[in-house]
C-alpha positions as CSV (number, residue, x, y, z in Angstrom):
1,M,-52.6,3.8,66.5
2,S,-50.3,6.4,65.2
3,K,-50.3,10.0,66.3
4,S,-52.0,11.3,63.2
5,E,-54.8,8.7,63.4
6,V,-55.5,9.7,67.0
7,L,-55.6,13.4,66.1
8,F,-57.8,12.8,63.1
9,R,-60.3,10.8,65.0
10,A,-60.4,13.3,67.9
11,V,-61.0,16.2,65.4
12,I,-63.8,14.3,63.7
13,V,-65.5,13.4,67.0
14,G,-65.1,16.9,68.4
15,G,-66.6,18.4,65.2
16,S,-69.5,16.0,65.4
17,I,-70.2,16.9,69.0
18,G,-70.0,20.5,68.1
19,L,-72.6,20.1,65.4
20,I,-74.9,18.2,67.8
21,A,-74.6,21.2,70.1
22,S,-76.2,23.3,67.2
23,W,-79.4,21.4,67.8
24,F,-79.7,23.1,71.1
25,G,-79.5,26.7,69.7
26,F,-75.8,27.3,69.3
27,D,-74.5,28.9,66.1
28,P,-73.5,25.9,63.9
29,A,-70.3,27.4,62.5
30,R,-69.1,28.4,66.0
31,A,-70.1,25.1,67.5
32,L,-68.2,23.2,64.7
33,A,-65.1,25.4,65.2
34,L,-65.1,25.0,69.0
35,G,-65.7,21.2,68.6
36,I,-62.8,20.8,66.2
37,L,-60.6,22.9,68.4
38,S,-61.5,21.0,71.6
39,G,-61.2,17.6,69.7
40,F,-57.7,18.6,68.6
41,F,-56.6,19.4,72.1
42,A,-58.1,16.2,73.5
43,G,-56.3,14.2,70.9
44,L,-53.0,16.0,71.6
45,T,-53.5,15.3,75.3
46,K,-54.0,11.6,74.5
47,V,-50.8,11.5,72.4
48,I,-48.8,13.1,75.1
49,A,-50.2,10.8,77.8
50,D,-49.4,7.8,75.8
51,K,-45.9,9.0,75.1
52,K,-45.3,9.5,78.8
53,K,-46.7,6.1,79.6
54,K,-44.2,4.4,77.4
55,K,-41.3,5.9,79.2
């Protein structure tokens, strides 16, 4: 998988989890934003770990 695919999937999954958190009383906009942000950083961490693994 390419770097952009990993980041895209991570952002989508993070946003989805954030919206699920809104079911439990969190503000939906804030939960979505935090989910997208955390998904982005999770994807970035995966890309960096894969890059180091190849070396």
